[in-house]
PyMOL CGO cylinders between C-alpha atoms (Angstrom):
from pymol import cmd
from pymol.cgo import CYLINDER

trace = [
    CYLINDER, 85.04, 76.00, 131.02, 86.62, 73.98, 128.95, 0.3, 1, 1, 1, 1, 1, 1,
    CYLINDER, 86.62, 73.98, 128.95, 88.24, 70.72, 130.35, 0.3, 1, 1, 1, 1, 1, 1,
    CYLINDER, 88.24, 70.72, 130.35, 91.21, 70.98, 128.12, 0.3, 1, 1, 1, 1, 1, 1,
    CYLINDER, 91.21, 70.98, 128.12, 92.05, 74.12, 129.44, 0.3, 1, 1, 1, 1, 1, 1,
    CYLINDER, 92.05, 74.12, 129.44, 91.78, 73.37, 132.46, 0.3, 1, 1, 1, 1, 1, 1,
    CYLINDER, 91.78, 73.37, 132.46, 94.16, 70.32, 132.25, 0.3, 1, 1, 1, 1, 1, 1,
    CYLINDER, 94.16, 70.32, 132.25, 96.59, 72.44, 130.89, 0.3, 1, 1, 1, 1, 1, 1,
    CYLINDER, 96.59, 72.44, 130.89, 96.75, 75.75, 133.23, 0.3, 1, 1, 1, 1, 1, 1,
    CYLINDER, 96.75, 75.75, 133.23, 97.19, 73.11, 135.72, 0.3, 1, 1, 1, 1, 1, 1,
    CYLINDER, 97.19, 73.11, 135.72, 100.17, 71.71, 133.75, 0.3, 1, 1, 1, 1, 1, 1,
    CYLINDER, 100.17, 71.71, 133.75, 101.67, 74.84, 134.06, 0.3, 1, 1, 1, 1, 1, 1,
    CYLINDER, 101.67, 74.84, 134.06, 100.86, 75.47, 137.48, 0.3, 1, 1, 1, 1, 1, 1,
    CYLINDER, 100.86, 75.47, 137.48, 102.43, 72.05, 138.51, 0.3, 1, 1, 1, 1, 1, 1,
    CYLINDER, 102.43, 72.05, 138.51, 105.25, 73.06, 136.22, 0.3, 1, 1, 1, 1, 1, 1,
    CYLINDER, 105.25, 73.06, 136.22, 106.30, 76.62, 137.58, 0.3, 1, 1, 1, 1, 1, 1,
    CYLINDER, 106.30, 76.62, 137.58, 108.55, 77.62, 135.11, 0.3, 1, 1, 1, 1, 1, 1,
    CYLINDER, 108.55, 77.62, 135.11, 106.31, 79.30, 132.62, 0.3, 1, 1, 1, 1, 1, 1,
    CYLINDER, 106.31, 79.30, 132.62, 103.15, 81.21, 133.10, 0.3, 1, 1, 1, 1, 1, 1,
    CYLINDER, 103.15, 81.21, 133.10, 100.05, 79.29, 131.99, 0.3, 1, 1, 1, 1, 1, 1,
    CYLINDER, 100.05, 79.29, 131.99, 99.40, 81.85, 129.41, 0.3, 1, 1, 1, 1, 1, 1,
    CYLINDER, 99.40, 81.85, 129.41, 102.52, 80.32, 127.91, 0.3, 1, 1, 1, 1, 1, 1,
    CYLINDER, 102.52, 80.32, 127.91, 100.99, 77.28, 127.63, 0.3, 1, 1, 1, 1, 1, 1,
    CYLINDER, 100.99, 77.28, 127.63, 97.73, 78.21, 126.46, 0.3, 1, 1, 1, 1, 1, 1,
    CYLINDER, 97.73, 78.21, 126.46, 99.62, 80.31, 123.72, 0.3, 1, 1, 1, 1, 1, 1,
    CYLINDER, 99.62, 80.31, 123.72, 101.70, 76.91, 122.49, 0.3, 1, 1, 1, 1, 1, 1,
    CYLINDER, 101.70, 76.91, 122.49, 98.50, 74.82, 122.47, 0.3, 1, 1, 1, 1, 1, 1,
    CYLINDER, 98.50, 74.82, 122.47, 96.95, 77.41, 120.06, 0.3, 1, 1, 1, 1, 1, 1,
    CYLINDER, 96.95, 77.41, 120.06, 100.08, 77.84, 118.30, 0.3, 1, 1, 1, 1, 1, 1,
    CYLINDER, 100.08, 77.84, 118.30, 99.85, 73.81, 117.37, 0.3, 1, 1, 1, 1, 1, 1,
    CYLINDER, 99.85, 73.81, 117.37, 96.06, 74.21, 116.08, 0.3, 1, 1, 1, 1, 1, 1,
    CYLINDER, 96.06, 74.21, 116.08, 96.82, 77.56, 114.07, 0.3, 1, 1, 1, 1, 1, 1,
    CYLINDER, 96.82, 77.56, 114.07, 100.13, 76.01, 112.50, 0.3, 1, 1, 1, 1, 1, 1,
    CYLINDER, 100.13, 76.01, 112.50, 98.34, 73.25, 111.11, 0.3, 1, 1, 1, 1, 1, 1,
    CYLINDER, 98.34, 73.25, 111.11, 95.57, 75.19, 109.78, 0.3, 1, 1, 1, 1, 1, 1,
    CYLINDER, 95.57, 75.19, 109.78, 98.45, 77.45, 107.61, 0.3, 1, 1, 1, 1, 1, 1,
    CYLINDER, 98.45, 77.45, 107.61, 100.58, 74.55, 106.87, 0.3, 1, 1, 1, 1, 1, 1,
    CYLINDER, 100.58, 74.55, 106.87, 97.20, 72.29, 105.48, 0.3, 1, 1, 1, 1, 1, 1,
    CYLINDER, 97.20, 72.29, 105.48, 96.35, 75.67, 103.46, 0.3, 1, 1, 1, 1, 1, 1,
    CYLINDER, 96.35, 75.67, 103.46, 99.99, 76.24, 102.35, 0.3, 1, 1, 1, 1, 1, 1,
    CYLINDER, 99.99, 76.24, 102.35, 100.77, 79.45, 104.35, 0.3, 1, 1, 1, 1, 1, 1,
    CYLINDER, 100.77, 79.45, 104.35, 103.49, 77.87, 106.06, 0.3, 1, 1, 1, 1, 1, 1,
    CYLINDER, 103.49, 77.87, 106.06, 106.09, 75.80, 103.39, 0.3, 1, 1, 1, 1, 1, 1,
    CYLINDER, 106.09, 75.80, 103.39, 106.83, 72.84, 105.32, 0.3, 1, 1, 1, 1, 1, 1,
    CYLINDER, 106.83, 72.84, 105.32, 110.46, 71.86, 105.60, 0.3, 1, 1, 1, 1, 1, 1,
    CYLINDER, 110.46, 71.86, 105.60, 110.33, 68.79, 106.99, 0.3, 1, 1, 1, 1, 1, 1,
    CYLINDER, 110.33, 68.79, 106.99, 107.79, 66.62, 105.98, 0.3, 1, 1, 1, 1, 1, 1,
    CYLINDER, 107.79, 66.62, 105.98, 108.88, 64.01, 107.34, 0.3, 1, 1, 1, 1, 1, 1,
    CYLINDER, 108.88, 64.01, 107.34, 106.64, 60.74, 108.78, 0.3, 1, 1, 1, 1, 1, 1,
    CYLINDER, 106.64, 60.74, 108.78, 102.67, 61.26, 109.75, 0.3, 1, 1, 1, 1, 1, 1,
    CYLINDER, 102.67, 61.26, 109.75, 102.26, 63.54, 106.65, 0.3, 1, 1, 1, 1, 1, 1,
    CYLINDER, 102.26, 63.54, 106.65, 100.59, 60.91, 104.41, 0.3, 1, 1, 1, 1, 1, 1,
    CYLINDER, 100.59, 60.91, 104.41, 97.28, 60.64, 103.03, 0.3, 1, 1, 1, 1, 1, 1,
    CYLINDER, 97.28, 60.64, 103.03, 95.07, 59.28, 105.99, 0.3, 1, 1, 1, 1, 1, 1,
    CYLINDER, 95.07, 59.28, 105.99, 97.58, 59.93, 108.36, 0.3, 1, 1, 1, 1, 1, 1,
    CYLINDER, 97.58, 59.93, 108.36, 97.61, 61.58, 111.12, 0.3, 1, 1, 1, 1, 1, 1,
    CYLINDER, 97.61, 61.58, 111.12, 98.65, 65.64, 110.77, 0.3, 1, 1, 1, 1, 1, 1,
    CYLINDER, 98.65, 65.64, 110.77, 101.99, 66.27, 112.67, 0.3, 1, 1, 1, 1, 1, 1,
    CYLINDER, 101.99, 66.27, 112.67, 103.67, 69.05, 112.98, 0.3, 1, 1, 1, 1, 1, 1,
    CYLINDER, 103.67, 69.05, 112.98, 107.52, 69.57, 113.01, 0.3, 1, 1, 1, 1, 1, 1,
    CYLINDER, 107.52, 69.57, 113.01, 109.31, 71.18, 115.72, 0.3, 1, 1, 1, 1, 1, 1,
    CYLINDER, 109.31, 71.18, 115.72, 110.71, 73.51, 113.11, 0.3, 1, 1, 1, 1, 1, 1,
    CYLINDER, 110.71, 73.51, 113.11, 107.32, 73.93, 111.46, 0.3, 1, 1, 1, 1, 1, 1,
    CYLINDER, 107.32, 73.93, 111.46, 106.00, 74.66, 115.14, 0.3, 1, 1, 1, 1, 1, 1,
    CYLINDER, 106.00, 74.66, 115.14, 108.64, 77.87, 115.63, 0.3, 1, 1, 1, 1, 1, 1,
    CYLINDER, 108.64, 77.87, 115.63, 107.64, 79.45, 112.36, 0.3, 1, 1, 1, 1, 1, 1,
    CYLINDER, 107.64, 79.45, 112.36, 103.81, 79.10, 113.33, 0.3, 1, 1, 1, 1, 1, 1,
    CYLINDER, 103.81, 79.10, 113.33, 104.78, 80.29, 117.38, 0.3, 1, 1, 1, 1, 1, 1,
    CYLINDER, 104.78, 80.29, 117.38, 107.05, 83.18, 115.30, 0.3, 1, 1, 1, 1, 1, 1,
    CYLINDER, 107.05, 83.18, 115.30, 104.49, 84.65, 113.61, 0.3, 1, 1, 1, 1, 1, 1,
    CYLINDER, 104.49, 84.65, 113.61, 101.46, 84.11, 115.25, 0.3, 1, 1, 1, 1, 1, 1,
    CYLINDER, 101.46, 84.11, 115.25, 103.48, 86.73, 118.02, 0.3, 1, 1, 1, 1, 1, 1,
    CYLINDER, 103.48, 86.73, 118.02, 104.72, 88.82, 115.87, 0.3, 1, 1, 1, 1, 1, 1,
    CYLINDER, 104.72, 88.82, 115.87, 101.30, 89.36, 114.64, 0.3, 1, 1, 1, 1, 1, 1,
    CYLINDER, 101.30, 89.36, 114.64, 99.55, 89.57, 117.93, 0.3, 1, 1, 1, 1, 1, 1,
    CYLINDER, 99.55, 89.57, 117.93, 102.15, 91.87, 119.78, 0.3, 1, 1, 1, 1, 1, 1,
    CYLINDER, 102.15, 91.87, 119.78, 104.19, 92.82, 116.83, 0.3, 1, 1, 1, 1, 1, 1,
    CYLINDER, 104.19, 92.82, 116.83, 107.42, 94.35, 118.59, 0.3, 1, 1, 1, 1, 1, 1,
    CYLINDER, 107.42, 94.35, 118.59, 106.25, 94.13, 122.31, 0.3, 1, 1, 1, 1, 1, 1,
    CYLINDER, 106.25, 94.13, 122.31, 106.46, 89.73, 120.85, 0.3, 1, 1, 1, 1, 1, 1,
    CYLINDER, 106.46, 89.73, 120.85, 109.41, 89.36, 122.81, 0.3, 1, 1, 1, 1, 1, 1,
    CYLINDER, 109.41, 89.36, 122.81, 108.51, 91.12, 126.16, 0.3, 1, 1, 1, 1, 1, 1,
    CYLINDER, 108.51, 91.12, 126.16, 105.52, 89.02, 126.67, 0.3, 1, 1, 1, 1, 1, 1,
    CYLINDER, 105.52, 89.02, 126.67, 107.02, 85.56, 125.90, 0.3, 1, 1, 1, 1, 1, 1,
    CYLINDER, 107.02, 85.56, 125.90, 110.03, 86.94, 128.01, 0.3, 1, 1, 1, 1, 1, 1,
    CYLINDER, 110.03, 86.94, 128.01, 107.44, 87.69, 130.60, 0.3, 1, 1, 1, 1, 1, 1,
    CYLINDER, 107.44, 87.69, 130.60, 105.90, 84.39, 131.04, 0.3, 1, 1, 1, 1, 1, 1,
    CYLINDER, 105.90, 84.39, 131.04, 109.19, 82.83, 130.95, 0.3, 1, 1, 1, 1, 1, 1,
    CYLINDER, 109.19, 82.83, 130.95, 109.46, 81.72, 127.67, 0.3, 1, 1, 1, 1, 1, 1,
    CYLINDER, 109.46, 81.72, 127.67, 113.57, 83.19, 126.47, 0.3, 1, 1, 1, 1, 1, 1,
    CYLINDER, 113.57, 83.19, 126.47, 114.14, 81.04, 124.02, 0.3, 1, 1, 1, 1, 1, 1,
    CYLINDER, 114.14, 81.04, 124.02, 113.20, 78.20, 120.91, 0.3, 1, 1, 1, 1, 1, 1,
    CYLINDER, 113.20, 78.20, 120.91, 114.07, 75.76, 123.79, 0.3, 1, 1, 1, 1, 1, 1,
    CYLINDER, 114.07, 75.76, 123.79, 111.64, 77.04, 125.72, 0.3, 1, 1, 1, 1, 1, 1,
    CYLINDER, 111.64, 77.04, 125.72, 108.69, 76.15, 123.43, 0.3, 1, 1, 1, 1, 1, 1,
    CYLINDER, 108.69, 76.15, 123.43, 110.07, 72.61, 123.04, 0.3, 1, 1, 1, 1, 1, 1,
    CYLINDER, 110.07, 72.61, 123.04, 109.85, 72.48, 127.17, 0.3, 1, 1, 1, 1, 1, 1,
    CYLINDER, 109.85, 72.48, 127.17, 106.72, 73.37, 127.41, 0.3, 1, 1, 1, 1, 1, 1,
    CYLINDER, 106.72, 73.37, 127.41, 105.30, 71.32, 124.09, 0.3, 1, 1, 1, 1, 1, 1,
    CYLINDER, 105.30, 71.32, 124.09, 107.64, 68.10, 125.96, 0.3, 1, 1, 1, 1, 1, 1,
    CYLINDER, 107.64, 68.10, 125.96, 105.58, 68.89, 128.96, 0.3, 1, 1, 1, 1, 1, 1,
    CYLINDER, 105.58, 68.89, 128.96, 102.15, 68.57, 127.53, 0.3, 1, 1, 1, 1, 1, 1,
    CYLINDER, 102.15, 68.57, 127.53, 103.15, 65.51, 125.14, 0.3, 1, 1, 1, 1, 1, 1,
    CYLINDER, 103.15, 65.51, 125.14, 104.25, 63.57, 128.31, 0.3, 1, 1, 1, 1, 1, 1,
    CYLINDER, 104.25, 63.57, 128.31, 100.75, 64.62, 130.38, 0.3, 1, 1, 1, 1, 1, 1,
    CYLINDER, 100.75, 64.62, 130.38, 98.68, 61.38, 130.09, 0.3, 1, 1, 1, 1, 1, 1,
    CYLINDER, 98.68, 61.38, 130.09, 95.34, 63.17, 130.36, 0.3, 1, 1, 1, 1, 1, 1,
    CYLINDER, 95.34, 63.17, 130.36, 96.27, 65.27, 127.08, 0.3, 1, 1, 1, 1, 1, 1,
    CYLINDER, 96.27, 65.27, 127.08, 97.21, 62.66, 125.07, 0.3, 1, 1, 1, 1, 1, 1,
    CYLINDER, 97.21, 62.66, 125.07, 99.33, 64.29, 123.04, 0.3, 1, 1, 1, 1, 1, 1,
    CYLINDER, 99.33, 64.29, 123.04, 101.53, 62.34, 120.73, 0.3, 1, 1, 1, 1, 1, 1,
    CYLINDER, 101.53, 62.34, 120.73, 104.71, 62.62, 118.93, 0.3, 1, 1, 1, 1, 1, 1,
    CYLINDER, 104.71, 62.62, 118.93, 106.73, 60.96, 116.73, 0.3, 1, 1, 1, 1, 1, 1,
    CYLINDER, 106.73, 60.96, 116.73, 110.04, 58.36, 117.83, 0.3, 1, 1, 1, 1, 1, 1,
    CYLINDER, 110.04, 58.36, 117.83, 112.08, 60.89, 116.22, 0.3, 1, 1, 1, 1, 1, 1,
    CYLINDER, 112.08, 60.89, 116.22, 110.69, 63.58, 117.70, 0.3, 1, 1, 1, 1, 1, 1,
    CYLINDER, 110.69, 63.58, 117.70, 113.29, 65.26, 120.36, 0.3, 1, 1, 1, 1, 1, 1,
    CYLINDER, 113.29, 65.26, 120.36, 113.64, 68.78, 122.73, 0.3, 1, 1, 1, 1, 1, 1,
    CYLINDER, 113.64, 68.78, 122.73, 116.80, 69.44, 120.04, 0.3, 1, 1, 1, 1, 1, 1,
    CYLINDER, 116.80, 69.44, 120.04, 114.03, 69.74, 117.69, 0.3, 1, 1, 1, 1, 1, 1,
    CYLINDER, 114.03, 69.74, 117.69, 113.46, 73.24, 119.36, 0.3, 1, 1, 1, 1, 1, 1,
    CYLINDER, 113.46, 73.24, 119.36, 117.63, 74.03, 119.49, 0.3, 1, 1, 1, 1, 1, 1,
    CYLINDER, 117.63, 74.03, 119.49, 118.61, 77.70, 118.44, 0.3, 1, 1, 1, 1, 1, 1,
    CYLINDER, 118.61, 77.70, 118.44, 115.13, 77.42, 115.89, 0.3, 1, 1, 1, 1, 1, 1,
    CYLINDER, 115.13, 77.42, 115.89, 115.28, 81.52, 115.91, 0.3, 1, 1, 1, 1, 1, 1,
    CYLINDER, 115.28, 81.52, 115.91, 117.19, 83.85, 117.84, 0.3, 1, 1, 1, 1, 1, 1,
    CYLINDER, 117.19, 83.85, 117.84, 115.12, 85.89, 119.98, 0.3, 1, 1, 1, 1, 1, 1,
    CYLINDER, 115.12, 85.89, 119.98, 117.18, 89.18, 120.24, 0.3, 1, 1, 1, 1, 1, 1,
    CYLINDER, 117.18, 89.18, 120.24, 115.96, 89.82, 116.61, 0.3, 1, 1, 1, 1, 1, 1,
    CYLINDER, 115.96, 89.82, 116.61, 113.28, 87.62, 115.62, 0.3, 1, 1, 1, 1, 1, 1,
    CYLINDER, 113.28, 87.62, 115.62, 110.38, 90.11, 116.16, 0.3, 1, 1, 1, 1, 1, 1,
    CYLINDER, 110.38, 90.11, 116.16, 111.86, 93.26, 115.25, 0.3, 1, 1, 1, 1, 1, 1,
    CYLINDER, 111.86, 93.26, 115.25, 110.62, 93.50, 111.69, 0.3, 1, 1, 1, 1, 1, 1,
    CYLINDER, 110.62, 93.50, 111.69, 108.23, 91.61, 109.04, 0.3, 1, 1, 1, 1, 1, 1,
    CYLINDER, 108.23, 91.61, 109.04, 110.22, 88.99, 106.66, 0.3, 1, 1, 1, 1, 1, 1,
]
cmd.load_cgo(trace, "trace")
């Protein structure tokens, strides 16, 4: 099995707050969000540093939340909240915690900008209504 996936599962188990599936969902979500941003399917609201020509592509916390919400709605529809809650994710802040747990792991070698903080995920969308319908 992929060592990257195994490392993510190990990090999740060591942290213990969220299911390994939650960590894998966020990891997959980052990759898909990058694809959508590059294709113009998600309109970036914050194009901050790292989005220039030849530079490493960076996804902001707000952009990632748009992507994660979209993926959850596409995969599970109105059951998305229940699935995410079952993994321990009850707010957008939980997504931020997962991202930063993985960023802080030296073996994954994820990068963040100086301006990136857990607060970037605060209040991103209301979990009570975010998965009710399509907007």
